[in-house]
C-alpha positions in Angstrom: 83.7 172.2 87.0 83.0 174.6 90.1 81.8 172.3 93.0 79.6 175.0 94.3 75.8 173.8 93.6 73.8 176.3 92.5 71.2 175.6 95.5 74.4 176.4 97.9 75.1 179.4 96.2 71.3 180.7 96.5 71.3 179.3 100.1 74.5 181.4 101.3 73.7 184.6 98.5 73.6 187.0 101.5 77.5 186.4 101.4 78.3 188.1 98.4 77.2 190.8 99.5 79.2 190.8 103.0 82.0 190.0 100.2 81.0 193.4 98.5 81.1 195.1 101.5 84.5 194.0 103.0 86.2 194.3 99.9 85.0 197.6 98.0 87.7 200.2 97.7 86.7 203.7 96.3 87.4 204.6 92.9 87.7 208.2 93.6 85.9 209.1 90.3 83.2 211.5 89.6 80.5 211.3 87.5 81.2 215.1 85.9 84.5 213.5 84.3 82.8 211.9 82.1 80.5 211.9 78.7 79.4 208.4 78.6 79.6 205.0 80.6 80.2 201.7 78.6 79.4 198.2 80.8 81.3 194.9 79.2 80.3 191.9 79.9 78.6 189.0 78.4 75.7 186.4 80.5 76.3 186.1 84.2 78.8 188.9 83.9 77.0 191.5 82.0 73.4 191.3 83.6 74.4 193.1 86.7 75.8 196.0 84.3 71.6 196.0 82.8 70.2 195.7 86.2 72.1 198.6 87.8 71.7 201.0 84.5 68.1 200.3 85.4 68.0 201.0 88.6 70.1 204.3 88.5 68.4 205.7 85.1 66.4 208.5 86.3 69.2 209.6 88.4 72.2 209.3 86.2 72.9 212.5 83.8 75.0 211.3 81.8 74.0 207.8 78.8 75.2 204.5 80.6 75.0 202.0 77.6 75.5 197.6 78.1 77.2 196.2 75.5 77.5 192.5 75.2 79.7 192.5 72.4 83.3 192.4 70.8 83.2 196.1 70.1 83.0 199.5 71.8 81.4 201.9 70.2 82.8 204.6 68.3 81.6 207.4 70.1 84.1 205.9 73.3 87.0 207.9 73.7 89.0 210.0 76.5 85.3 211.0 78.7 84.6 207.3 78.0 84.4 205.6 81.4 84.1 201.9 80.4 83.3 199.3 83.3 84.4 195.7 82.1 83.2 192.5 84.0 83.8 188.8 83.0 84.4 186.5 86.5 86.5 183.8 84.5 88.6 187.2 83.4 88.9 185.1 80.7 85.6 186.1 78.4 87.0 186.8 74.3 84.9 189.5 73.4 85.5 191.1 76.8 89.2 191.4 76.2 88.5 192.8 72.8 86.5 195.7 74.3 89.6 195.8 77.0 92.1 196.3 74.4 89.8 198.7 72.1 88.7 200.4 75.5 92.8 201.2 75.6 93.4 201.9 72.3 90.4 204.7 72.3 91.5 205.8 75.3 88.8 205.2 77.8 89.2 205.4 81.6 88.8 201.6 82.5 87.4 199.9 85.7 87.7 196.5 85.7 85.9 193.6 87.7 87.1 190.0 87.2 87.7 186.8 89.8 91.2 186.8 88.0 92.5 185.4 84.3 93.5 188.2 81.5 91.1 190.2 82.3 92.3 191.1 85.7 96.6 190.4 84.6 96.0 193.1 82.1 94.2 195.9 84.7 97.2 195.5 86.9 99.7 195.6 84.2 98.2 198.8 83.7 97.7 200.0 86.9 93.6 200.4 86.2 90.9 200.2 89.3 90.0 197.0 89.5 87.4 195.2 91.6 87.5 190.8 92.4 84.9 188.2 93.0 85.3 185.6 94.7 86.2 182.0 92.8 84.3 178.8 92.3 81.2 179.8 91.2 79.5 179.2 88.3 79.3 182.3 86.6 75.7 183.1 86.0 75.3 182.7 90.0 77.7 185.8 90.8 75.2 188.2 90.5 75.3 189.3 94.0 79.0 190.0 93.7 78.8 191.6 90.6 75.7 194.0 91.0 76.4 194.8 94.0 80.2 196.4 92.8 78.3 198.0 90.3 75.6 199.7 92.4 79.0 200.3 95.1 81.0 201.6 91.5 78.0 203.4 90.6 76.6 205.3 93.2 80.0 206.7 94.3 80.5 208.5 90.7 77.1 210.1 92.0 78.6 210.9 95.5 75.9 208.7 96.5 77.2 205.7 99.5 75.6 202.6 98.6 76.8 200.6 101.9 73.9 200.9 103.6 71.7 199.5 100.5 74.0 196.6 100.1 74.3 196.0 104.1 69.9 196.1 104.2 70.0 193.2 101.0 72.8 191.6 103.8 70.2 191.1 106.1 67.1 190.7 104.2 69.1 187.5 102.8 70.0 186.0 105.7 66.7 184.6 106.2 65.8 184.7 102.3 62.3 182.8 103.3 60.0 185.6 101.4 61.8 184.9 97.9 61.5 181.1 98.6 58.2 181.2 99.6 57.4 182.7 96.1 59.5 180.5 94.4 58.2 177.2 96.0 54.4 179.0 95.4 55.9 179.6 91.7 56.8 176.9 90.9 53.7 174.9 92.3 51.9 177.0 89.6 53.5 176.1 86.7 54.5 172.6 87.8 52.2 170.8 84.6 53.8 172.6 82.6 57.4 173.2 83.6 58.5 171.6 80.1 57.1 174.8 77.8 58.6 177.9 76.9 58.6 181.1 79.3 57.3 184.0 78.5 58.7 187.2 80.8 56.4 190.3 80.3 57.6 193.2 82.3 57.9 197.0 82.0 61.2 198.8 81.4 61.7 199.0 85.3 61.9 195.2 85.5 63.4 194.5 81.8 66.9 193.4 82.6 65.9 191.3 86.0 63.1 189.3 83.1 66.5 189.0 80.9 68.0 187.5 84.0 65.3 185.1 84.7 64.9 183.9 80.9 69.1 183.4 81.1 68.2 181.3 84.3 66.2 179.2 82.6 68.3 178.9 79.1 71.3 177.5 81.1 70.0 175.8 84.3 66.6 174.4 83.0 67.7 174.2 79.3 64.3 175.3 78.2 63.4 178.2 75.2 62.7 181.7 77.6 61.8 185.2 75.8 61.4 188.5 77.9 58.5 190.8 76.3 58.9 194.2 77.4 55.2 197.0 77.9 54.9 199.2 76.2 56.9 198.2 73.2 55.5 194.8 72.8 51.6 196.1 72.6 52.7 197.6 69.6 53.1 194.1 68.3 53.9 190.9 70.0 50.3 191.1 71.3 49.0 190.3 67.7 50.1 187.3 68.1 47.6 186.3 71.0 44.7 185.6 69.4 45.2 181.6 70.2 45.8 179.5 73.5 50.3 178.9 73.0 52.2 176.2 74.7 53.8 178.7 76.7 53.9 179.7 80.6 53.7 183.6 80.9 55.3 185.4 84.3 54.6 188.9 84.3 56.7 191.3 85.7 55.1 194.9 87.1 56.8 197.2 88.8 54.1 199.8 89.0 55.7 202.7 88.4 53.3 203.6 84.9 50.2 204.3 85.4 49.4 203.7 81.8 52.1 200.7 81.6 50.2 199.1 84.0 46.6 199.3 82.8 48.3 197.6 79.8 49.4 195.0 81.8 45.6 194.5 82.8 44.7 194.4 79.8 47.1 191.5 78.0 46.6 189.7 81.6 42.9 189.2 80.3 43.3 188.7 76.8 45.6 186.0 77.9 43.4 184.3 80.6 40.9 184.2 78.2 42.4 182.0 75.9 43.4 179.5 78.3 47.3 179.9 78.6 49.0 179.8 82.1 49.9 183.0 83.8 51.7 184.0 86.9 51.0 186.9 88.3 54.5 188.0 89.7 53.5 190.3 93.2 56.0 192.4 93.0 55.8 195.0 95.2 57.9 197.9 93.7 61.1 198.8 91.8 62.7 199.0 95.1 66.4 196.8 95.2 64.8 194.7 97.8 62.0 193.6 95.5 64.2 193.6 92.5 66.1 190.8 94.6 63.7 188.5 95.7 62.7 188.3 92.1 65.7 187.0 91.0 66.5 185.4 93.7 63.0 183.4 93.1 63.0 183.0 89.6 67.1 181.9 90.0 65.1 178.7 92.7 62.3 178.4 89.9 64.7 177.4 87.3 67.1 175.2 89.4 64.2 172.9 90.4 62.8 173.0 86.7 66.2 171.2 85.8 65.4 168.2 88.2 61.7 168.2 87.1 63.0 168.3 83.9 66.1 165.7 85.1 68.8 168.0 83.3 72.3 168.9 84.9 72.4 172.5 85.8 75.4 172.6 86.3 76.8 171.6 83.2 76.6 173.6 79.5 78.2 171.4 77.4 76.7 173.2 74.2 78.1 176.9 75.5 81.5 174.6 75.7 81.6 173.3 72.0 80.8 176.8 70.7 83.9 177.6 73.1 86.4 174.8 71.6 85.5 175.2 68.4 85.7 179.5 68.6 89.4 177.8 70.1 90.1 175.6 67.0 89.7 178.9 64.3 91.8 181.1 66.7 
């Protein structure tokens, strides 16, 4: 088990951006060489792809899909760029995707701290990006997302290094995110054991998923994402009464009509006496995205302390891996 605690990972989060800046090398690929991009990864290794896809949503001229499964999509082929991410390098789903991507003739980029994926990439002379060892996979988002921002930016002919440098400087002093985290934790202190529902707009959907993952793995709590406007067409009908739920609202403000939906939903939940934290999201910039991620990461760790659970251990996940290994 890693000796690097979650608290240490967050306190020195800026070092992950520093690592990316020091170790990134150009891949030399252009977006017009491809018809689509497939990013493959699970858990902490997959969420960076979802956030990166969302960030470049309005700039990408071709489809970018993120798959957290065993299989590549049937449309993948010689004009597909497959970016496969696994912190350990031994995630069985990602290794299966690697074999399929190779068989389908995809161009492949790999990202890992080592393991079988890195060995296969080197054996096949593929472009690789490394991640520092010793961390819990879910605490390496700065490495993974930083590299993905650079990779996708380069495809578009856009140098993202200045953006990464800015994040590095901002997180050398993470007081803004830490202050917000403390406020949010105090707000939920009495109901910290309840289920969490993170309500987002499209720009913050992936950030909401990340928040849920951290609450689930670190605090061992149930957490789910609800995305507007879609959930206004279904999930909203479940709000006729008070729920044993902590609600966090994440609205980028990108769409005025969606903002109206947030206003209606907040009043609806408040009138029923629900626990609602309206996070003061500034916008959909990288700075704002990482602030929310950092603050909710801290929330998940403090929630684990409140509940007296070990945020470093993932016993059920390890049991599952052992079970699957016995069936190989």
